[in-house]
N, C-alpha and C positions, 0 to 999 in steps of 0.2 A: 428543435427549438428549446432553449433553456428557460425555466422559470426561476427568477431570482428574487428572494425576499431578504431584507435586512432588518433585524430585530422584529421579525414577525409581520412586516408589512411589505408590499411590493416595492422593489427598488426604484428610486427616482434617480434622475440624472445627478442631482446634488448629492444624494446618498452614495452614489457610485464613485464619487471623488475619492473617498477613503481607500477602497481596494485598488483603485486605479493608480494612486500615488504612493501607497504605503505597502511595502513588501515585508514588513516586520510583523510576523504573525505565524500561525500554524493552522493545521486543518486535519480532518479525517474524511475518508471517502468510503462509501459503503454501497452495496447492492441491496435494494429493497424489493421484496416480493410479497404481494398481498399485504402491504403495510407492516412487514416484518423484516428483521435483519438478523444475520448470524452474529453472535458476539456483541450484542448491544452494550453490555456492561464494559467490555474492553474499549469500545469506541468512546463511551462517556468518560471512562477512566483516563484514556489518552488525552482527551481534551482538557480535563481538569488538571492533570499532572503537568502538561505542557504549559498551560496558562500560569500555573504557580511558578514554574521555572522561569518563564519569560517575563511575566508581568507582576509576580508577587502575590497574585490572588487567583483563586480557582474559578471554575465555571460550573454553574448549577446544572446538573444533568436533567432535571425536570424541565428546565427552561429550554434546553436543547431539544428534548423530545417534543415539547409543545410546538416549537418553531418548525421542526421537521414535519410533524403532522399537518400543520397549517400550510406549509409549502406544497405538500402532496395534495391536499384538498384544493388549493388554488390551481394547481396544474391538472386537477381532476384525473389523477392516476393513482394506482396502488402498486405498480411495478415501476422502478426507476433506479437510475444512478444518482445518489445523493452525496453532496459534498458540503461540509460545514467548515467555513473559515472563521477564525477567531482573531480579532484585532482588539486593541485596547488604547484608544486615543488618550493622550495626556489629560488628566483632570476628570475623566469620566469615572463614575462610581462602579460601573460594571462593564463587562466586555461587550463589544459589538459583534454580533453573530450574523454571518451571511450564509444563507442556505440556498444552494443551487440544485435544481431538479432537472435532470436530463433523461433521455430514454435509457432503459436498462441495457447493460452490456454484459457479455461473457467473454472469457478469453478465447481467442480464435483457435479453432481446432487444429490438431496436428503438432508434431514435435517441433521444438524451437531451436534456432541457432543463435549463439551468443558470440560477440566479439569483445575480447578483453581490452580495457582501456585504462590508462594511468590516472585515476581520479578517485578521491574519497570525499564523500559529502561532509560539509562542515556541520558540527553539532549533529552527528548522524542519528542519535537516538530520538530526535524530535522530527516529526513530519512537518517541516517548516515550509514557508513560502519562499519564492525566489530561487527556483531550481534551475538556473541557467546551465550549470555544469552538466547536470543529468540530461537535460534536453539536448545540449550540444552533442554529447557523446552518443546519445540515442539516435540523433539525426545522422551522425557520421556512420554509425553501425548500419542504419537503414540504407544509406547510400552504398555501402559496401556489400549489401545483400543479406544482412543479418536481421534477425527479429528483435534483438535486445542487446544492450551493452552490459558487460560484466565489469563492475568497478573493482579496481585493485590498488593496493598501496604500493609505494616505491619498491618494496622488497618482493613484490609479486603476491602479497597476501590477498586472497580473495575475500571481499567484504559482502557485497550484495549486487543485485542488478540495478540498472538505472531506475526501474519502476517495479522491481520484484525482489523477493528473497529467493535464494537458491539453496537446494539441498542435494547431497550426493548419497549414493547407495554403495556400501562397501561389501555387500553380500549378506550382512546380518543387521546392520544399523543404518538408520537415516542420519547422515552427518550434516549438521548445520554449521557453517563457518563460525568459528570463535574469533570474531573481529568486530571493530566498531561498525554498527549498522542499525537500521531501523527494524524494530520488531513489528513486522507487518501483521495485520489482523488474521489473515489466513494461516501464516506461520504460527502465530500464537495459538490458534485453534487446533492445528494439526500436531504441533510438537509434542504435547503431552499425550496424544492419542496414537502415536507411532513409536516404534522402538528407536528413540532419538538420542543422539549424543551431540555435544558441542566439541568441535575440534578445529585446530588451526589447519587451514587449507591454503596451499599456494598453487600457482600456475604449474609448477613442476610436479605437483601431486596429481594433477588431473588424470593422467593415463592410468593411475592405480585404481580408479573407481569404476564400478561396473555400469552405473547409470546415474542420471541426475534429473531433477525436475525443478521448475520455478513456480512461485506462488505470488499472487497479489489479490486485491479486493475483488477481482473479476473471476478468480478461481485458480486453477493450476494447470500445468502442461508439462509433458516430458521434454527433456533436452536431447537433441540429436547430435549437436556439435558445439564445441567451444573452440574457437580458432581452428586449428587443424586436428584437434582431438575429437574423435567421433565416438558416439555412444549408441548402443542398441536400446530400443525401448523395452524396458522390463515390464511385460504385461502383468505379471503377478504383483510387482511393486505398485503399479498404477491402480490395480484393483484394490489393493490394501489402502492406498491413499484415498481413493474414491469412497470406499466404505467408511473410512474415518471421517471424511468431510461430510458425507451424507448423514452421519449419525449426529452431527451438531444441530441442536435445536434452533428454530427460528424464534426470535424474541419479538413480541409486539412492541412497536415504537410508542 
């Protein structure tokens, strides 16, 4: 069951009219453990920067933290999946913040399979609402027996997963696709802590890589297959990724 608060108070039917009818906005999603989250400053920075771009004004990080703490207290939990949606109705002096608290989640164990699809998110650097295209292709991938969809541009350029970032291993470097995409929080935390490079990656390049893995707010997992291209799980690579991720400090909300 989800606990939903809007501007710091329990959501009412009237208050839910806004998110029900308005898909113009943005959000961030995080995993909270014992009232803490990895990369809190990145989450707050994402919300502020996206609000400035979409609405012309920023979002106060302390207000966001206050509302998250209040929603966790209302749900009587310390471990949770938390999502903060930002809307800005015309004429309002400040943003409307909707905080949703649900049970904690982790990425399902085991190597993942991805199906490439011809789709690129609009305004991809913003984690925006209204993700029909992503959900559509993720659904098609699931029906075809895959775990995730891999979004690609018309020329076969690899951009990102439907709900993940993807990285490839060339034997010496972790290669993050140099393409329009969302900088996910886990990618943002791992990239500077790994031997990372940004490089253009196309579907035709996939067989040249030794391994791959995906990341999102729930964690990370190795990739075993993209379409017909199969990858072995590089245990040493995954140990390195795990060590880098475990080294990230948890910030008190």
